[in-house]
GUGU-509992 format. One line per field, with one value per residue: x, y, z of N, C-alpha, C in turn; residue number from 0. Coordinates in steps of 0.02 Angstrom, whole numbers, plus 50000, padded with zeros to 5 digits. Example, Ala and Ser with C-alpha at 12.3 -4.5 7.8 and 13.67 -1.06 7.14 Angstrom:
2
n_x = [50660,50642]
n_y = [49716,49888]
n_z = [50390,50354]
ca_x = [50615,50684]
ca_y = [49775,49947]
ca_z = [50390,50357]
c_x = [50660,50645]
c_y = [49835,50002]
c_z = [50390,50394]
seq = [0,1]
! end
This chain:
305
n_x = [51656,51765,51767,51883,51882,51782,51682,51582,51522,51449,51363,51292,51172,50990,50874,50681,50569,50436,50367,50381,50450,50420,50430,50523,50584,50659,50717,50701,50825,50983,51054,50970,50823,50660,50550,50440,50307,50239,50198,50129,50192,50274,50452,50575,50771,50927,51067,51209,51194,51126,51085,50986,50850,50703,50509,50401,50256,50110,49986,49846,49847,49924,50100,50108,50174,50277,50292,50379,50337,50435,50390,50279,50301,50246,50227,50155,50079,50046,49923,49866,49725,49708,49697,49738,49870,49867,50003,50038,50181,50240,50114,50005,49873,49830,49831,49768,49655,49619,49525,49526,49559,49516,49589,49763,49869,50004,50106,50178,50224,50281,50249,50296,50169,50076,50016,50057,49954,49950,49855,49782,49650,49669,49667,49762,49798,49763,49818,49808,49941,49935,49819,49754,49662,49593,49608,49593,49560,49615,49569,49672,49706,49634,49693,49799,49899,50079,50214,50268,50347,50449,50483,50573,50604,50545,50405,50314,50252,50289,50211,50203,50098,50004,49947,50028,50073,50127,50122,50129,50125,50070,50111,50042,49931,49870,49839,49861,50017,50064,50070,50188,50133,50121,50259,50335,50321,50240,50178,50241,50333,50423,50467,50588,50661,50818,50941,50984,50871,50866,50844,50724,50690,50655,50571,50511,50390,50412,50563,50646,50741,50715,50792,50712,50734,50722,50722,50706,50577,50538,50578,50641,50819,50902,50889,50867,50877,50894,50859,50821,50691,50549,50589,50586,50610,50703,50860,50957,51106,51165,51256,51230,51287,51285,51156,51054,50953,50840,50790,50668,50731,50807,50932,51029,51083,51214,51238,51316,51282,51297,51310,51227,51262,51314,51381,51408,51354,51252,51246,51185,51272,51406,51414,51320,51202,51041,50886,50789,50664,50701,50624,50632,50725,50836,50950,51037,51125,51199,51351,51337,51257,51178,51029,50931,50780,50689,50602,50629,50643,50725,50848,50968,51109,51237,51376,51445,51603]
n_y = [56310,56175,56031,55948,55953,55909,55777,55634,55519,55351,55273,55215,55093,55097,54984,54910,54958,54898,54925,55060,55218,55362,55502,55595,55705,55801,55754,55739,55746,55810,55729,55625,55577,55559,55426,55379,55290,55198,55072,55122,55133,55243,55293,55325,55389,55368,55455,55402,55280,55189,55096,55066,55096,55136,55106,55233,55257,55212,55200,55185,55199,55223,55326,55487,55609,55706,55787,55860,55917,55986,56090,56072,55942,55844,55735,55776,55663,55647,55552,55432,55449,55550,55620,55703,55638,55699,55673,55641,55617,55598,55576,55457,55467,55606,55601,55650,55604,55667,55653,55765,55828,55784,55711,55620,55686,55775,55834,55948,56087,56203,56359,56471,56474,56395,56263,56220,56117,56011,55960,55830,55886,56004,56079,56207,56211,56303,56246,56270,56255,56228,56227,56124,56129,56164,56314,56393,56386,56363,56361,56303,56230,56141,56012,55893,55957,55965,56008,56111,56253,56364,56540,56618,56750,56810,56810,56691,56577,56446,56319,56197,56120,55974,56028,56088,56201,56327,56423,56574,56624,56736,56709,56767,56817,56727,56782,56757,56793,56778,56686,56565,56506,56355,56309,56175,56036,55945,55868,55978,55933,55952,56087,56226,56354,56448,56450,56598,56658,56715,56636,56508,56339,56218,56058,55927,55807,55789,55796,55881,56002,56188,56330,56486,56644,56751,56904,56949,56952,56827,56737,56623,56575,56471,56305,56111,55955,55865,55732,55557,55496,55579,55705,55712,55769,55893,55953,56075,56067,56090,56210,56285,56297,56182,56070,55934,55820,55685,55551,55472,55392,55327,55377,55509,55650,55787,55949,56115,56250,56380,56396,56297,56177,56015,55916,55789,55603,55493,55336,55143,55083,55114,55189,55136,55166,55175,55027,55075,55194,55357,55447,55548,55681,55731,55841,55843,55945,55885,55801,55844,55763,55680,55615,55481,55415,55290,55184,55056,55024,55054,55191,55286,55345,55472,55550,55706,55788]
n_z = [57556,57502,57410,57434,57573,57636,57693,57707,57820,57829,57977,58061,58031,58076,58124,58139,58111,58071,57937,57780,57819,57857,57924,57997,58165,58287,58440,58629,58680,58638,58551,58527,58424,58340,58260,58154,58050,57924,57986,58132,58208,58334,58361,58491,58463,58515,58461,58507,58565,58457,58427,58535,58508,58548,58595,58586,58547,58481,58332,58264,58128,57966,57983,57918,57939,58051,58214,58357,58503,58622,58730,58773,58804,58716,58558,58374,58278,58099,58021,57892,57866,57882,58014,58173,58282,58444,58552,58704,58818,58928,59002,58952,58948,58926,58813,58631,58512,58358,58209,58081,57946,57784,57703,57698,57821,57773,57809,57951,58044,58172,58230,58336,58466,58379,58286,58103,58007,57873,57749,57638,57561,57541,57608,57741,57903,58051,58215,58399,58506,58639,58670,58603,58496,58344,58262,58144,57970,57795,57623,57539,57380,57275,57258,57357,57498,57526,57584,57705,57749,57885,57902,57980,57978,57881,57943,57866,57784,57683,57555,57496,57359,57283,57166,57081,57135,57214,57361,57461,57624,57734,57912,58015,57978,57906,57749,57579,57528,57389,57259,57188,57031,56957,56990,56989,56862,56925,57069,57208,57329,57412,57514,57548,57641,57650,57769,57807,57742,57595,57502,57430,57420,57306,57288,57172,57121,56979,57012,56976,57056,57112,57140,57213,57204,57352,57370,57240,57240,57233,57088,56992,56982,56987,56927,56889,56851,56973,57016,56989,57024,57116,57222,57378,57502,57586,57672,57771,57815,57975,57994,57877,57750,57675,57590,57594,57470,57460,57384,57289,57218,57289,57331,57406,57393,57411,57427,57367,57470,57425,57294,57243,57166,57146,57259,57313,57309,57390,57358,57331,57288,57303,57435,57527,57547,57545,57510,57451,57423,57482,57594,57692,57776,57911,57992,58110,58240,58328,58326,58207,58130,57992,57971,57889,57807,57768,57637,57624,57781,57866,57965,57921,58007,57944,57953,57951,57916]
ca_x = [51669,51788,51753,51922,51887,51729,51681,51522,51527,51393,51371,51247,51087,50958,50807,50655,50510,50410,50328,50398,50478,50402,50442,50572,50582,50719,50687,50698,50892,51005,51084,50900,50756,50618,50540,50368,50298,50189,50161,50113,50235,50349,50520,50643,50822,50989,51119,51245,51202,51082,51042,50942,50767,50621,50443,50360,50185,50086,49924,49815,49844,49998,50099,50150,50209,50270,50325,50380,50331,50447,50385,50210,50289,50188,50205,50107,50078,49982,49909,49854,49658,49666,49685,49819,49863,49906,50024,50066,50240,50230,50053,49975,49793,49810,49844,49696,49680,49579,49486,49520,49596,49468,49646,49819,49902,50083,50176,50171,50246,50255,50270,50261,50126,50033,50059,50003,49942,49948,49804,49762,49600,49697,49661,49798,49753,49828,49804,49825,49973,49927,49742,49758,49624,49596,49586,49575,49608,49614,49575,49713,49703,49586,49732,49853,49961,50119,50258,50241,50416,50406,50553,50545,50627,50466,50347,50291,50245,50287,50166,50195,50049,50001,49928,50093,50105,50193,50076,50160,50055,50075,50113,49993,49840,49855,49849,49894,50055,50107,50087,50232,50107,50155,50328,50356,50284,50203,50196,50284,50345,50477,50499,50637,50698,50878,50942,50982,50824,50879,50822,50665,50724,50575,50595,50439,50378,50469,50634,50687,50763,50721,50777,50713,50754,50680,50746,50679,50489,50559,50613,50676,50869,50910,50849,50908,50850,50924,50848,50790,50624,50542,50607,50533,50626,50760,50879,51009,51153,51126,51291,51190,51347,51259,51094,51048,50895,50809,50741,50615,50777,50851,50972,51042,51137,51228,51237,51337,51208,51317,51320,51163,51303,51320,51452,51432,51306,51273,51202,51175,51326,51456,51386,51299,51112,50968,50888,50731,50644,50718,50573,50650,50791,50851,50997,51045,51197,51252,51407,51324,51204,51102,50978,50885,50739,50683,50537,50666,50586,50771,50879,51045,51153,51290,51405,51479,51659]
ca_y = [56237,56162,55975,55900,55940,55883,55698,55588,55429,55311,55268,55164,55082,55067,54932,54899,54974,54843,54969,55120,55277,55415,55539,55605,55734,55799,55707,55753,55770,55838,55680,55589,55580,55516,55412,55393,55247,55166,55030,55159,55162,55314,55273,55364,55348,55393,55434,55396,55216,55188,55004,55053,55115,55141,55121,55296,55276,55154,55216,55115,55186,55225,55397,55523,55663,55717,55853,55883,55998,55994,56125,56049,55859,55809,55724,55780,55624,55646,55492,55450,55457,55645,55625,55701,55628,55761,55610,55667,55583,55590,55559,55435,55486,55652,55585,55656,55582,55722,55674,55848,55826,55734,55641,55634,55757,55742,55892,55977,56140,56234,56412,56506,56413,56360,56222,56202,56037,56008,55901,55800,55907,56075,56127,56227,56214,56324,56225,56301,56176,56242,56196,56055,56124,56202,56372,56419,56347,56397,56313,56325,56213,56064,55963,55887,56018,55920,56017,56169,56278,56431,56583,56699,56832,56863,56768,56679,56508,56401,56280,56153,56069,55920,56079,56117,56270,56341,56475,56594,56659,56767,56673,56774,56834,56683,56798,56737,56835,56769,56609,56537,56448,56296,56300,56122,56020,55917,55888,55990,55871,55991,56169,56232,56415,56435,56482,56658,56674,56747,56596,56445,56307,56163,55975,55886,55736,55811,55759,55938,56060,56222,56383,56545,56718,56804,56979,56960,56926,56734,56752,56562,56589,56421,56232,56064,55895,55819,55667,55523,55519,55648,55718,55701,55796,55947,55973,56114,56069,56161,56280,56299,56279,56126,56052,55875,55805,55627,55524,55394,55345,55294,55420,55550,55710,55856,56006,56178,56297,56452,56399,56244,56121,55965,55896,55722,55570,55440,55272,55108,55027,55139,55238,55085,55203,55131,55015,55092,55267,55383,55477,55587,55693,55765,55850,55871,55990,55846,55772,55866,55694,55679,55566,55490,55376,55252,55148,54990,55022,55075,55254,55286,55392,55519,55605,55736,55820]
ca_z = [57579,57477,57399,57449,57637,57657,57693,57753,57828,57868,58047,58071,57999,58116,58083,58208,58099,58010,57857,57773,57898,57831,57959,58064,58207,58342,58515,58677,58714,58559,58526,58525,58372,58341,58185,58121,58010,57912,58059,58186,58272,58331,58418,58500,58447,58528,58395,58553,58567,58411,58428,58565,58490,58602,58554,58636,58547,58448,58335,58221,58052,57939,57993,57861,57972,58125,58267,58421,58546,58699,58794,58803,58804,58647,58485,58332,58239,58072,57946,57809,57853,57886,58080,58195,58354,58500,58607,58777,58795,58990,59022,58886,58947,58900,58730,58617,58428,58321,58160,58061,57876,57739,57679,57731,57843,57735,57838,57990,58060,58232,58240,58372,58484,58339,58259,58034,57980,57786,57717,57569,57517,57503,57665,57794,57966,58096,58282,58468,58535,58721,58701,58578,58445,58282,58286,58092,57912,57725,57579,57475,57334,57279,57264,57416,57522,57519,57627,57738,57809,57891,57888,58044,57953,57835,57964,57808,57757,57595,57557,57397,57363,57203,57107,57060,57152,57296,57395,57535,57672,57789,57969,58060,57969,57845,57685,57524,57491,57325,57205,57130,57002,56925,57026,56960,56832,56965,57126,57241,57391,57492,57519,57621,57676,57668,57852,57782,57710,57544,57434,57449,57373,57305,57258,57150,57097,56926,57004,56992,57143,57095,57174,57199,57256,57386,57357,57187,57216,57197,57028,56981,56997,56988,56898,56877,56841,57032,57040,56923,57032,57180,57275,57439,57552,57563,57729,57788,57878,58040,57988,57840,57717,57653,57611,57565,57447,57463,57327,57271,57158,57336,57331,57451,57358,57446,57355,57397,57452,57392,57224,57219,57127,57182,57293,57329,57296,57407,57334,57377,57295,57339,57483,57583,57563,57578,57438,57424,57435,57531,57615,57750,57782,57953,57996,58200,58259,58365,58275,58120,58103,57963,57977,57835,57833,57693,57615,57673,57843,57913,57950,57919,58035,57924,58009,57923,57924]
c_x = [51702,51784,51804,51898,51818,51706,51624,51527,51466,51404,51360,51204,51028,50885,50748,50576,50480,50349,50392,50407,50466,50420,50494,50568,50623,50680,50695,50785,50922,51044,51011,50860,50718,50586,50461,50379,50261,50155,50133,50145,50272,50393,50560,50707,50902,51025,51201,51256,51108,51050,50977,50864,50722,50565,50427,50272,50175,49996,49898,49801,49933,50018,50146,50197,50223,50310,50323,50376,50366,50423,50299,50230,50248,50238,50151,50127,50008,49970,49867,49776,49652,49679,49746,49810,49927,49938,50048,50124,50242,50174,50006,49887,49760,49833,49765,49714,49625,49565,49488,49527,49544,49519,49702,49847,49977,50140,50127,50210,50235,50285,50245,50247,50075,50061,50009,50007,49918,49896,49786,49715,49625,49693,49722,49784,49787,49784,49838,49883,49965,49851,49730,49684,49626,49578,49550,49595,49586,49636,49618,49718,49658,49616,49769,49883,50005,50179,50257,50333,50392,50488,50529,50578,50582,50402,50287,50309,50228,50254,50177,50143,50063,49954,49967,50109,50116,50162,50124,50107,50099,50064,50023,49929,49809,49833,49881,49961,50071,50091,50120,50170,50172,50247,50368,50306,50251,50208,50227,50282,50389,50486,50534,50672,50766,50887,50934,50939,50829,50849,50761,50675,50652,50617,50526,50441,50412,50531,50651,50710,50765,50738,50749,50713,50715,50651,50718,50624,50509,50524,50662,50740,50899,50879,50863,50879,50902,50931,50826,50713,50628,50571,50551,50564,50705,50787,50920,51040,51160,51214,51267,51215,51327,51193,51094,50973,50884,50782,50714,50674,50808,50918,50977,51096,51143,51261,51275,51291,51221,51306,51282,51212,51308,51378,51475,51336,51301,51192,51217,51224,51395,51473,51351,51222,51091,50944,50812,50704,50686,50663,50585,50695,50797,50935,51023,51133,51255,51284,51398,51297,51165,51095,50934,50842,50703,50627,50548,50654,50670,50787,50929,51077,51232,51310,51448,51541,51704]
c_y = [56207,56093,55916,55900,55915,55803,55701,55530,55400,55273,55213,55168,55065,55037,54938,54923,54917,54882,55037,55188,55345,55484,55545,55675,55738,55763,55744,55782,55795,55784,55631,55628,55549,55503,55393,55343,55225,55114,55049,55177,55215,55288,55325,55320,55383,55380,55409,55311,55184,55111,55012,55095,55095,55152,55185,55278,55234,55212,55170,55132,55217,55324,55439,55569,55658,55773,55847,55953,56004,56031,56107,55966,55804,55787,55737,55724,55633,55587,55498,55464,55525,55661,55651,55674,55662,55689,55627,55621,55540,55562,55541,55442,55546,55662,55597,55637,55618,55711,55741,55821,55778,55676,55655,55676,55738,55799,55929,56022,56188,56305,56451,56441,56399,56301,56220,56139,56057,55974,55885,55832,55961,56108,56130,56237,56240,56303,56259,56259,56172,56209,56137,56058,56188,56261,56397,56391,56386,56346,56337,56301,56153,56016,55940,55935,55973,55940,56097,56189,56353,56469,56646,56754,56874,56849,56733,56595,56500,56360,56240,56122,56029,55972,56091,56192,56269,56406,56494,56651,56688,56743,56689,56794,56774,56724,56765,56814,56848,56687,56593,56493,56410,56294,56249,56084,55956,55914,55939,55971,55885,56057,56187,56320,56416,56465,56559,56695,56717,56671,56545,56397,56256,56093,55984,55825,55731,55799,55841,55989,56136,56286,56463,56605,56779,56881,56988,56952,56846,56687,56663,56586,56500,56349,56184,55999,55847,55756,55630,55530,55569,55650,55718,55723,55852,55957,56002,56085,56124,56235,56321,56316,56230,56125,55992,55866,55748,55617,55473,55368,55314,55323,55492,55592,55767,55899,56066,56243,56357,56461,56345,56193,56087,55921,55811,55673,55508,55388,55213,55071,55049,55179,55190,55125,55170,55098,55031,55171,55312,55427,55536,55627,55718,55779,55879,55895,55932,55806,55787,55790,55681,55621,55524,55416,55353,55209,55051,54987,55037,55143,55220,55340,55402,55560,55629,55803,55874]
c_z = [57515,57473,57466,57532,57668,57637,57726,57758,57885,57934,58084,58043,58075,58088,58170,58184,58037,57946,57855,57827,57838,57869,58014,58108,58265,58403,58570,58709,58637,58551,58509,58446,58358,58255,58196,58067,58000,57951,58104,58236,58281,58395,58429,58501,58473,58495,58436,58542,58527,58402,58487,58571,58543,58574,58602,58615,58506,58409,58278,58157,58031,57970,57958,57888,58043,58158,58324,58464,58591,58739,58802,58810,58773,58585,58463,58297,58178,58028,57911,57808,57862,57967,58106,58272,58393,58552,58667,58796,58899,59032,58956,58899,58935,58828,58693,58507,58414,58256,58129,57963,57854,57733,57712,57765,57833,57762,57893,57988,58129,58205,58305,58441,58434,58295,58166,58020,57890,57776,57660,57546,57521,57555,57728,57855,58015,58183,58350,58485,58617,58715,58667,58541,58379,58297,58225,58018,57849,57666,57557,57417,57344,57242,57341,57428,57537,57578,57657,57748,57811,57885,57898,58016,57904,57878,57895,57813,57684,57592,57486,57395,57277,57143,57059,57071,57227,57312,57452,57549,57716,57879,58016,58047,57912,57765,57629,57498,57421,57299,57154,57081,56957,56920,56985,56920,56869,57022,57172,57312,57446,57470,57560,57611,57678,57727,57852,57742,57629,57483,57454,57392,57377,57295,57242,57141,57007,56938,57007,57052,57090,57140,57170,57255,57297,57368,57289,57170,57195,57133,57041,56962,56985,56947,56876,56887,56917,57034,56972,56944,57081,57205,57325,57502,57548,57653,57732,57835,57906,58043,57915,57764,57660,57621,57566,57529,57452,57437,57329,57224,57204,57329,57379,57415,57406,57401,57419,57413,57432,57334,57193,57191,57166,57214,57304,57319,57341,57389,57369,57369,57340,57413,57546,57590,57561,57501,57411,57441,57486,57566,57664,57782,57859,58001,58067,58205,58294,58314,58224,58081,58071,57950,57917,57849,57760,57698,57646,57739,57887,57918,57939,57938,57971,57952,57953,57926,57889]
seq = [0,1,2,3,4,5,6,7,8,9,10,11,12,13,14,15,16,17,18,19,20,21,22,23,24,25,26,27,28,29,30,31,32,33,34,35,36,37,38,39,40,41,42,43,44,45,46,47,48,49,50,51,52,53,54,55,56,57,58,59,60,61,62,63,64,65,66,67,68,69,70,71,72,73,74,75,76,77,78,79,80,81,82,83,84,85,86,87,88,89,90,91,92,93,94,95,96,97,98,99,100,101,102,103,104,105,106,107,108,109,110,111,112,113,114,115,116,117,118,119,120,121,122,123,124,125,126,127,128,129,130,131,132,133,134,135,136,137,138,139,140,141,142,143,144,145,146,147,148,149,150,151,152,153,154,155,156,157,158,159,160,161,162,163,164,165,166,167,168,169,170,171,172,173,174,175,176,177,178,179,180,181,182,183,184,185,186,187,188,189,190,191,192,193,194,195,196,197,198,199,200,201,202,203,204,205,206,207,208,209,210,211,212,213,214,215,216,217,218,219,220,221,222,223,224,225,226,227,228,229,230,231,232,233,234,235,236,237,238,239,240,241,242,243,244,245,246,247,248,249,250,251,252,253,254,255,256,257,258,259,260,261,262,263,264,265,266,267,268,269,270,271,272,273,274,275,276,277,278,279,280,281,282,283,284,285,286,287,288,289,290,291,292,293,294,295,296,297,298,299,300,301,302,303,304]
! end
């Protein structure tokens, strides 16, 4: 993709939360998504009518992570105290709140009928989505687990931790295949497999973006100081040719996925980007919309062309 043909436009800024927005998830329709925040609210938004956000659930703790299970009609929300809220969207009486991890639940990932939760005490737990119960867990670290991603082609989980390491596990057996020791110089806040399963991207509190070549045993093939402060999230464009990074430095950066070169910076002054830390990204196929969420209590819709 040539830079001259690429544009990204700010389409709307969504407000309604009363605290920092930490998590995003795809909604019940292609044009919708969910947001969750430090106010304990979970809202559903429509890209075609963004002014009409709707509160769908509320819990009494800050929500750090969110997952939509459409086949079960549920949302899973991880809170700052280590609890998981299994929210039934059509029947609130079936909602279950389970205290599990000792500290915050920083990320959630679905793999088939399993849900994986990353805990602040360093435990990765597998849950049965159908039965809403924990199945097994593995203590990976004495520090927080911050991020999870799944590679279907390798049936592999990547887990980024605050001990500076990335753990690579067989998603079925939970056996550790490899540990990328000291992958960053601080906590690993974001891990993301490329859609073609060739690379693993990681971002950390050290503000560096690193690219690991899977075919070369996760050899480091690209490293750059991508932001001024922590990289909180990495998201690929639906077609896989671009990816975006979000940072505590209040910017979003767009990158060429073929060579990991910077294409564009979205900042407060020139682009109308957020005025505080950008915490989460979600790139939806509907009109190639990138959704960003921030400490400024808002979300911004960006359309890429």
